[in-house]
C-alpha positions in Angstrom: -26.0 -51.4 13.4 -28.2 -48.0 12.6 -31.2 -49.0 15.3 -28.8 -49.5 18.0 -26.8 -46.4 17.1 -30.2 -44.5 17.5 -30.7 -46.1 20.3 -27.5 -45.0 22.0 -28.3 -41.2 20.8 -31.4 -41.5 22.5 -29.6 -43.0 25.4 -27.5 -39.9 25.6 -29.7 -37.3 25.2 -32.6 -38.8 27.6 -31.4 -36.7 30.7 -32.0 -34.0 28.8 -34.6 -34.6 26.8 -36.8 -31.2 28.4 -33.9 -29.1 27.2 -33.8 -30.7 23.8 -37.8 -30.3 23.3 -37.6 -26.8 24.3 -34.5 -26.3 21.5 -36.6 -28.3 18.8 -40.0 -26.1 19.9 -37.7 -23.0 19.6 -36.4 -24.1 15.7 -40.2 -24.6 15.4 -40.9 -20.9 16.5 -38.0 -19.7 14.2 -38.9 -21.3 11.0 -42.6 -20.4 11.2 -41.5 -16.8 11.3 -38.9 -17.5 8.4 -42.0 -18.5 6.3 -44.2 -15.6 7.5 -42.0 -13.0 7.1 -41.3 -13.6 3.2 -45.3 -13.6 2.8 -45.6 -10.4 4.8 -43.0 -8.6 2.4 -45.3 -10.2 -0.5 -48.0 -8.5 0.9 -46.5 -5.0 1.3 -44.8 -5.0 -2.4 -48.2 -6.0 -3.7 -50.2 -3.4 -1.9 -47.7 -0.9 -3.0 -49.3 -1.5 -6.2 -52.4 -0.5 -4.9 -51.4 3.1 -3.5 -50.0 1.9 -0.2 -49.2 5.3 2.0 -45.8 6.1 3.5 -47.3 5.4 6.8 -48.6 1.9 6.6 -45.2 0.8 4.9 -43.4 2.2 7.9 -45.8 0.1 10.0 -45.4 -3.3 7.8 -41.8 -2.8 8.0 -41.2 -2.0 11.6 -43.5 -5.3 12.2 -41.6 -7.2 9.5 -38.1 -5.9 11.7 -39.7 -6.7 14.8 -40.5 -10.6 14.0 -36.9 -10.8 12.2 -35.8 -9.7 15.6 -37.7 -12.1 17.6 -36.5 -14.8 15.1 -32.9 -13.9 15.5 -33.7 -14.0 19.7 -35.2 -17.5 19.1 -32.7 -18.8 17.0 -30.4 -17.9 19.4 -31.8 -19.8 22.1 -32.5 -23.0 20.6 -29.0 -23.0 19.5 -28.2 -22.3 23.3 -30.1 -25.0 24.2 -29.3 -27.8 21.6 -25.7 -27.1 21.7 -25.8 -26.6 25.3 -26.8 -30.7 25.7 -23.9 -31.5 23.4 -21.6 -29.5 25.8 -23.2 -31.0 29.0 -23.0 -34.3 27.2 -19.1 -33.6 26.7 -18.3 -33.0 30.1 -20.3 -35.6 31.6 -18.7 -38.4 29.3 -15.4 -37.2 29.7 -15.5 -37.3 33.6 -17.4 -40.7 33.0 -14.1 -42.1 30.8 -11.6 -40.7 33.4 -13.5 -42.5 36.2 -13.8 -45.6 34.2 -10.0 -45.5 33.5 -9.2 -45.0 36.7 -11.2 -48.5 37.8 -8.9 -50.3 35.3 -5.9 -52.4 36.1 -2.3 -50.6 35.2 -1.4 -53.8 33.0 -4.4 -53.0 30.6 -3.6 -49.2 30.5 0.0 -49.8 29.9 -0.5 -52.5 27.1 -3.4 -50.5 25.3 -1.0 -47.2 25.2 -2.4 -44.1 26.5 -2.5 -42.5 22.8 -5.4 -44.7 22.2 -7.3 -43.7 25.2 -6.7 -40.1 25.0 -7.7 -40.2 21.8 -11.0 -41.8 22.5 -11.6 -39.2 25.8 -10.8 -36.4 23.4 -11.5 -36.6 19.8 -13.7 -39.1 20.1 -16.0 -37.2 22.7 -15.7 -33.9 20.7 -17.2 -36.0 17.7 -20.1 -37.1 20.1 -20.4 -33.9 21.0 -20.8 -32.3 17.6 -23.2 -35.6 17.1 -25.9 -34.3 20.0 -25.3 -30.8 19.5 -24.7 -29.6 15.7 -26.0 -32.4 13.9 -29.3 -32.6 16.0 -29.7 -29.0 15.7 -29.0 -28.8 12.0 -31.2 -32.3 11.0 -34.3 -31.2 12.6 -33.7 -27.6 11.6 -33.4 -28.8 7.9 -36.4 -31.1 8.0 -38.5 -27.9 9.5 -37.2 -25.7 7.0 -38.4 -28.0 4.2 -41.3 -29.1 5.7 -42.8 -25.3 6.6 -41.0 -23.5 3.4 -41.7 -26.0 0.1 -45.5 -25.9 1.1 -45.5 -21.9 1.2 -43.6 -22.1 -2.4 -45.9 -24.5 -3.9 -49.1 -22.6 -2.9 -47.4 -19.5 -4.9 -46.3 -21.5 -7.8 -45.7 -25.2 -8.1 -43.6 -25.5 -11.3 -41.8 -22.2 -10.4 -40.8 -23.7 -6.8 -39.7 -27.2 -8.3 -37.7 -25.4 -10.9 -35.7 -23.2 -8.4 -34.9 -26.1 -6.2 -34.2 -28.6 -8.8 -30.7 -27.9 -8.6 -30.6 -28.4 -4.5 -29.5 -32.0 -5.0 -26.7 -31.2 -7.1 -25.7 -29.0 -4.0 -25.9 -31.9 -1.6 -24.0 -34.2 -3.7 -21.4 -31.5 -4.2 -21.2 -31.1 0.0 -21.1 -34.9 0.5 -18.2 -35.3 -2.0 -16.2 -32.6 -0.7 -17.0 -33.0 3.1 -15.6 -36.3 3.1 -12.1 -35.3 1.9 -12.2 -32.5 4.3 -13.1 -34.5 7.0 -9.6 -36.7 6.0 -7.7 -33.5 5.3 -8.5 -32.3 8.8 -7.8 -35.5 10.4 -4.5 -35.7 8.9 -3.6 -32.4 9.6 -4.7 -32.9 13.2 -2.5 -35.9 13.0 0.4 -33.8 12.0 -0.1 -31.3 14.6 -0.1 -34.0 17.2 3.3 -35.4 15.8 4.5 -31.7 15.9 3.4 -31.4 19.6 5.0 -34.8 20.5 8.0 -33.7 19.0 8.3 -30.5 21.0 7.4 -32.1 24.4 10.0 -35.0 23.8 12.7 -32.7 23.0 12.1 -30.5 26.0 11.8 -33.0 28.2 15.3 -34.6 26.7 16.7 -31.4 25.9 20.1 -32.5 28.3 20.0 -35.7 26.3 20.1 -33.4 22.5 22.8 -30.9 24.2 25.0 -33.9 25.3 24.9 -35.7 22.1 25.1 -32.2 20.2 22.0 -33.9 18.1 20.2 -30.3 17.7 20.7 -30.4 13.6 19.1 -33.7 13.8 16.1 -32.5 16.0 15.8 -29.4 14.0 15.7 -31.4 10.8 13.1 -33.8 12.4 11.1 -30.7 13.3 11.1 -29.1 9.7 9.8 -32.4 8.5 7.1 -32.5 10.6 6.5 -29.0 10.4 6.4 -29.0 6.8 4.0 -31.7 6.7 1.6 -30.2 8.7 1.6 -26.9 6.7 1.1 -28.9 3.4 -1.6 -30.8 5.1 -3.1 -27.5 6.2 -2.6 -25.9 2.5 -4.7 -29.0 1.2 -7.7 -28.4 3.3 -7.6 -24.7 2.5 -7.6 -25.6 -0.8 -10.6 -27.6 -0.7 -12.6 -25.4 1.2 -11.6 -22.6 -1.3 -13.2 -24.8 -4.1 -16.1 -26.0 -2.3 -17.5 -22.6 -1.1 -17.5 -20.7 -4.3 -19.1 -24.1 -6.0 -22.2 -23.8 -3.6 -22.5 -20.2 -4.3 -22.2 -20.7 -7.9 -24.9 -23.9 -7.8 -27.1 -21.3 -5.4 -26.7 -18.4 -8.1 -27.7 -20.6 -10.7 -30.6 -21.4 -9.1 -31.6 -18.0 -8.7 -31.2 -16.9 -11.9 -33.3 -19.8 -13.2 -36.0 -18.5 -10.7 -35.5 -14.8 -12.3 -35.8 -16.1 -15.8 -38.6 -18.5 -15.6 -40.1 -15.5 -13.1 -40.1 -12.8 -15.5 -42.2 -14.6 -18.1 -44.9 -15.6 -15.3 -45.0 -11.5 -14.7 -45.5 -11.0 -18.2 -48.1 -13.2 -18.5 -49.7 -12.1 -15.2 -49.9 -15.4 -13.3 -47.4 -14.3 -11.0 -47.3 -10.9 -9.0 -44.1 -9.2 -7.9 -44.7 -9.8 -4.4 -44.8 -13.5 -5.4 -41.7 -13.8 -7.3 -39.7 -11.6 -4.3 -41.2 -14.3 -1.7 -40.0 -17.1 -4.0 -36.5 -15.5 -3.9 -36.6 -15.1 -0.2 -37.6 -18.8 0.0 -35.3 -20.1 -2.1 -32.2 -18.1 -0.7 -33.5 -19.2 2.6 -33.2 -23.0 1.6 -29.7 -22.6 0.5 -27.7 -22.7 3.7 -29.8 -25.8 5.6 -29.2 -27.8 1.7 -25.5 -27.0 2.2 -25.2 -27.7 5.5 -26.9 -31.0 5.0 -24.2 -32.6 3.8 -21.6 -31.5 6.5 -24.1 -32.9 8.9 -24.4 -36.3 7.4 -20.8 -36.5 7.6 -20.7 -35.3 11.2 -23.6 -37.6 11.8 -21.7 -40.6 10.3 -18.4 -39.8 12.1 -20.1 -39.1 15.5 -21.8 -42.9 15.3 -18.2 -44.2 14.7 -16.8 -42.3 17.7 -20.1 -43.4 19.8 -19.1 -47.1 19.3 -15.4 -46.5 20.2 -16.3 -44.8 23.1 -19.1 -47.5 24.3 -16.7 -50.1 23.4 -14.6 -48.3 25.9 -17.2 -48.0 28.7 -17.9 -51.4 28.2 -14.9 -52.5 29.1 -14.8 -54.3 32.6 -11.7 -54.1 34.6 -10.1 -57.9 35.7 -9.7 -56.6 39.3 -12.6 -55.3 41.0 -13.5 -55.3 44.8 -16.0 -58.3 45.6 -19.7 -57.8 45.9 -19.8 -59.0 49.5 -16.3 -57.6 51.0 -14.8 -59.1 54.3 -13.3 -56.5 56.8 -9.9 -56.5 58.3 -9.0 -57.8 61.5 -9.2 -54.9 64.1 -5.6 -54.5 65.1 -4.5 -53.7 68.8 -2.6 -50.2 68.8 0.1 -50.0 65.7 0.5 -53.7 64.8 2.2 -54.7 61.8 0.7 -57.1 59.1 1.4 -60.8 58.5 1.4 -62.0 54.9 0.8 -65.6 53.7 1.3 -67.2 50.1 0.0 -70.6 49.6 0.9 -72.4 46.5 0.6 -68.9 44.7 0.6 -69.0 40.9 0.1 -65.7 38.5 -0.4 -65.7 35.2 -0.6 -62.6 32.7 -3.1 -62.4 30.1 -2.0 -64.2 27.1 1.2 -65.3 28.9 2.2 -68.7 27.6 3.2 -69.8 31.2 3.0 -69.0 35.0 4.8 -65.5 36.2 4.9 -67.3 39.5 4.6 -71.3 40.2 3.7 -72.8 43.6 4.9 -70.0 46.0 4.6 -70.4 49.6 5.8 -68.2 52.4 5.0 -66.3 55.3 5.7 -63.1 56.5 5.3 -62.6 60.5 4.3 -58.8 62.0 7.0 -56.5 62.4 10.0 -59.0 60.0 12.2 -57.9 57.4 11.9 -60.2 54.8 14.2 -59.9 51.6 13.3 -61.2 48.2 16.3 -61.9 45.7 16.3 -64.0 42.5 17.8 -63.0 38.9 16.1 -61.0 36.7 12.7 -62.0 35.6 12.0 -64.5 38.1 8.9 -62.9 39.1 9.6 -60.8 42.3 8.3 -57.3 40.8 4.8 -59.9 39.8 4.8 -60.6 43.6 5.0 -57.2 44.9 2.4 -55.9 42.6 0.4 -59.2 43.6 0.2 -57.9 47.4 -1.5 -54.9 46.5 -3.7 -56.5 43.3 -2.1 -54.8 41.3 -2.2 -57.9 39.2 -4.8 -60.5 39.6 -4.6 -63.0 42.2 -6.7 -66.2 42.3 -8.9 -66.3 45.3 -7.5 -68.6 48.1 -4.1 -68.0 47.7 -2.7 -64.9 49.1 -3.7 -63.7 52.7 -3.1 -60.4 54.7 -3.8 -60.9 58.4 -5.7 -64.1 57.9 -7.9 -62.3 55.2 -8.0 -63.5 51.9 -6.9 -60.3 49.5 -9.4 -60.7 47.2 -12.4 -60.7 49.7 -11.0 -57.2 50.9 -12.2 -53.9 49.1 -9.4 -52.6 46.7 -9.2 -49.3 48.5 -9.2 -51.3 52.2 -6.5 -53.6 50.6 -4.4 -50.6 49.1 -4.3 -48.6 52.7 -2.7 -51.7 54.1 0.0 -52.2 51.6 2.6 -49.1 50.5 4.5 -50.4 47.4 7.5 -48.4 46.2 8.6 -49.4 42.8 12.0 -48.7 41.6 10.6 -46.0 39.3 8.5 -44.0 41.7 6.4 -41.7 39.8 6.5 -38.3 40.5 3.8 -35.5 39.9 4.6 -32.1 38.3 4.1 -30.4 42.1 5.8 -29.5 44.7 8.1 -32.1 46.8 5.8 -31.3 49.7 3.0 -32.3 47.6 4.5 -35.2 46.2 5.3 -36.6 49.5 2.0 -36.3 50.9 0.2 -37.4 47.6 -0.9 -40.6 49.6 -2.0 -38.4 52.8 -3.8 -35.2 51.0 -4.2 -33.8 54.6 -0.6 -34.6 56.2 0.5 -31.6 58.1 3.8 -30.3 57.4 5.6 -31.8 60.6 4.2 -35.1 59.1 5.5 -34.2 55.4 9.2 -33.6 57.4 9.1 -36.7 59.3 8.5 -38.8 56.4 11.5 -37.0 54.5 13.9 -37.6 57.7 12.6 -41.2 57.4 13.7 -41.7 53.9 16.9 -39.5 54.4 15.3 -36.6 52.2 15.8 -34.1 54.5 19.4 -33.0 54.0 18.6 -32.5 50.5 15.4 -30.4 51.0 17.7 -28.3 53.1 19.6 -27.4 49.9 17.1 -26.7 47.6 15.9 -23.1 47.3 12.8 -23.2 48.0 12.5 -26.4 50.9 9.7 -28.5 50.6 8.1 -26.1 48.2 10.2 -26.6 45.4 8.5 -27.7 42.3 9.5 -30.9 41.0 9.4 -31.1 37.2 7.6 -33.3 35.1 8.3 -37.1 36.2 10.9 -35.7 39.0 13.5 -34.5 36.1 14.7 -31.8 38.5 15.6 -34.2 40.9 18.5 -37.1 40.9 17.6 -40.7 41.0 18.3 -41.2 44.4 16.2 -38.1 45.3 13.4 -39.5 43.3 13.6 -43.0 44.7 13.8 -41.4 48.4 11.0 -38.8 47.9 8.5 -42.1 46.7 10.0 -44.0 49.5 9.0 -41.0 52.0 5.5 -41.0 50.1 4.9 -44.5 51.5 6.4 -43.8 54.5 4.0 -41.4 55.2 1.0 -43.6 54.6 2.1 -45.7 57.7 0.8 -48.6 55.9 1.0 -51.8 58.2 3.2 -53.8 55.4 5.6 -51.8 53.4 6.9 -53.3 50.0 10.4 -52.1 48.1 10.8 -53.1 44.8 14.0 -52.4 44.4 13.6 -48.8 45.8 17.0 -48.0 46.9 18.7 -49.3 43.9 19.8 -45.4 43.0 20.7 -44.8 46.7 24.5 -45.0 47.9 24.9 -48.1 49.9 25.6 -45.9 53.2 22.3 -44.2 52.7 20.6 -47.5 51.9 21.7 -49.1 55.1 21.0 -45.7 57.0 17.3 -45.8 55.6 17.0 -49.7 56.4 18.2 -49.0 59.9 15.4 -46.3 60.2 12.3 -47.9 58.9 13.7 -51.5 60.7 13.3 -49.9 64.0 9.7 -49.1 63.6 7.7 -52.1 65.3 4.4 -51.4 63.4 5.5 -52.5 59.9 6.4 -55.6 58.0 8.5 -54.8 55.5 9.5 -57.1 52.1 12.3 -55.6 50.3 13.2 -56.6 46.7 16.7 -56.1 46.1 19.6 -56.8 43.8 22.2 -56.0 46.6 22.4 -59.1 48.5 24.7 -57.0 50.8 21.8 -55.1 52.0 19.7 -58.1 52.1 22.2 -60.0 54.2 21.1 -57.3 57.1 17.6 -58.6 56.6 15.9 -61.2 59.0 15.0 -63.6 56.6 15.5 -63.9 52.5 13.2 -65.5 49.8 14.9 -66.6 46.9 12.8 -66.9 43.5 14.2 -68.4 40.4 11.8 -69.0 37.2 9.0 -68.3 39.2 9.5 -70.8 42.0 10.7 -70.1 45.7 13.7 -72.3 45.5 15.2 -71.0 48.9 14.4 -69.0 52.2 16.5 -68.4 55.4 19.1 -66.7 56.8 21.9 -65.2 54.6 24.3 -67.1 57.0 22.3 -70.3 56.1 21.7 -69.9 52.2 25.8 -68.9 51.9 26.4 -72.4 53.1 23.8 -74.0 50.6 24.5 -74.9 47.1 21.9 -73.1 44.9 20.5 -70.0 43.3 21.5 -67.6 46.5 24.9 -69.0 46.7 25.5 -68.3 42.8 23.9 -65.0 43.4 26.0 -64.1 46.0 29.3 -65.4 44.9 28.7 -63.2 41.2 28.4 -60.0 43.5 31.2 -60.5 45.4 33.4 -60.9 42.5 31.7 -58.0 40.5 32.9 -56.0 43.9 36.5 -57.3 43.5 36.6 -56.0 39.9 35.1 -52.7 41.0 37.9 -52.2 43.8 40.5 -53.6 41.2 39.7 -50.9 38.5 
């Protein structure tokens, strides 16, 4: 597994190989200068013992300052180069994940959960960025620091050098122990903050329900509980940090004291000069930071590898619904012509379902027809509507649009032919005009207004303070249910697709407005309309009615024919009439 992960790291860094090599070269220069400067300081101190002049000291000091300045500049360049690679990988990876998610079928996204997907696209990608930026830089710097500094120390005094760095493994172990705890505590703190943010967002969205039911005290208590948990997690993390860093400083101080104690004896015996001792002190202090950072680096490296695997798992997931390798073209229509639809023994089953949702469904929709699809709840009506745009997987050779198998068409081509209006039309936080032109971003204001007229939304818009520039709140919360549905319908009408599918899209619209809308769109001969509805009075006005029951097409015909036949449709009709009588009596 480790080899595979290193292979992944190399694959992510390969496009930036030149930048990474430049960054490593800069680190080599930094570490060479870090080794050179203490040696120069040693030379100056020892030369002072031999009667060095004041001007000579100034020249040496100026040279040391120049080298230290150059070292700082080169270090900054190395950090910018390597950290920049991490940032570029992060941006590219987020774009890649977003593009990949847009290719997935809606069912998988909904079943996986947005929280899991967002976690991989944010937290895991950030861990990958730290792995490819901070961890690579830190590991390289640590290796170079020890590889260049230790030989210089051993050349001055081997036993004194080994005694000075002998406590550094203890520093590494301490960081490893505390580093893992800090990462767990930081993760808990982030989770607590996320839960706190979720509660705030949910309460702001549902503020009306909170007010209606007088649950301010309940929500206040819930916020207090989550806020207290976040505070406690933050305090635990702060205590761990407050314990770790003094420990590291203490180990470093002990190492320095040990060096001074042993070095004093070496000075007295004449085996070590003052310049040698000062150089060793500078080298020991130089190794403190890379050693302490190595523990954090190893934790970051491990976490980053796990996150890299999680991101790769997501990117390896192939969508069930894809365009064919060799797509077929749609037949050329003469002018504005409606679509023809045919289902041939259509059978559909959702992944992990025990039985088919649709079983052997066969029907035809002629160009320009207005056909209703009715049936009991859960009989497969919405599944059939989604199948027309391949929002669910459709077996080959079972569903045709203008005589072409829908599985043989490119998905963008197919979905330009089918305008699906769901019962809960999703609206974006944008202006009303932008929501209407979502399917046609370049549509003119005149086209937007015409689609609103067709959806019988224009009269409502005239009452809005900013008209079509009115900002629609999150999920269209500032609009009524009927206005949201008519906005979604207007969006579909603006696309001018030859097949319009209304999936109970007028359920929140009053009967008179719904009938008016149907008369408006029925007069358009360039559309075939499939209307799914629980309102059989609206279905009665359609050219034909398809009746589904338990996934099978059990009846089809005109309303006047179906009410005369015993079966599903007449039971539904009689139930609706009885409910209407009860409403009138009430």
